[in-house]
N, C-alpha and C positions, 0 to 999 in steps of 0.2 A: 343116691342123691340128697344132696342136702338140699332143704325147704325154707323160702322165704315168702313172706306175705306180709300184709300191712305197709308201713309207713319205712322206706328205704332210701336208697339213693341212686340216680342215676348219675354215671359217667361219661361225658361224651367230650371225644377225641375227634377232631379234625386235623386231618394230616393229607401231605400231597402222596398221589400213588407213585410218584417218582424218586421220592425217598429211600432211599435203601440203607441197610445197618448190616454189618459184617458179613455183607454179598448176597446178602436176602432183601426181600421187600421189606419198607419199616411196619407197615402193616403186618407182616406174619409175625416178624419179632416180636411184635404188640401182642399179637392175638398169643403165640405161643406162651410168651411170659404169663398172662394171664390164668391161660389154661394149667402152668404148670403152680400156681400160684390159690387154684381153685373156687375163682369167682366160679358163680352159681351160673351167668353165661355172660358169653360177648355176639354182638351182631355186627360186622361190616358193610356199612353201604357204602357203593360208590356214586359220587354224585356225575351227574350231566353237565354242571358246568359251575362255575364259580370264580373269584379271584380273593388275592389274598394282597399281604403287604405290596409285593412288586405292582399291584393296582392292574396286572394283564389280565385278560379275562382268558381263562380256558375253557375250552366246552369242544362237545362230540361233536359239534358241526362242521368244524374246519380241520381237517386232519393233523394237520402241522400243529393246533395251538391243542390238539389234542392231549399233549405230555402234560403230565401234573395234574389230570383232575382231582378233584377232592375227594377225599373217603373219610367217612364219618364208623367212629368206631365207639357203639354203645356197649356201658356196662352196667346192668344193675346188680346192685347185693345189700348186703348190710351197712351202715356209716362205716364202723369200725374196720371193716374191709378192705371198703373202697379206698380210705384212706391209709392202711398201710398199704397194697399194691400202690398206690398213687407214688407213693416216697417210690419205689424198685421200676416204675416207670417214668419217673424223674430226669434220667439221663439219655433217653430216647426222645422227650418231645421238645429239641429245640426247634423252635419254627412252630410249633404245632398248635392251636389254640386247647384249650382244654376248661370244661364248664362244668360243675355241680348242680344237680338239682335234686329238689324233693320227690319221689317218683311212690304212688299207692301199686302196691303189685295186688292183684287181687287174685290171679291163680298164676301158681308156675309148677307145674306137674310134668311127668314121666309121658312123654305122647303114648305111649303104649300103654297104660294104664289109665290113661283120660284126657 
C-alpha cells in the first residue's frame, strides 16, 4: 500500500447514476479506471436527491423521479497523481461536475494494521 499524508488533493466527481459507458454504469467504469491507475482510494456515495442542468429534481421520494440520482465519486491522492488520472478520465466526464480541492490527510492506513 502506498502511503499518503499531509497536503494532497481531493477530486470530486458528480455523475448521474443513469449514465452508462460501454454497457456498464458510468460510476463503475470510473471506479475501475481509478483502481487500474493505482489511486490511493476512491469512495462512491449515492445522493438521495439533486438536480442539474435540466433543473428537474430527482429524489428517492418519488419512484418515477428516482432515476438519475446523483453519485459523488471522491478520490484523494497526490496532486501529480490526480492530474495524471484526470486526463484519462476526461473522455468519461461529459455532463459531470468535476471539482478539485486541497485536502489535508491526517491518516491513511491499512485497516488490518491500524
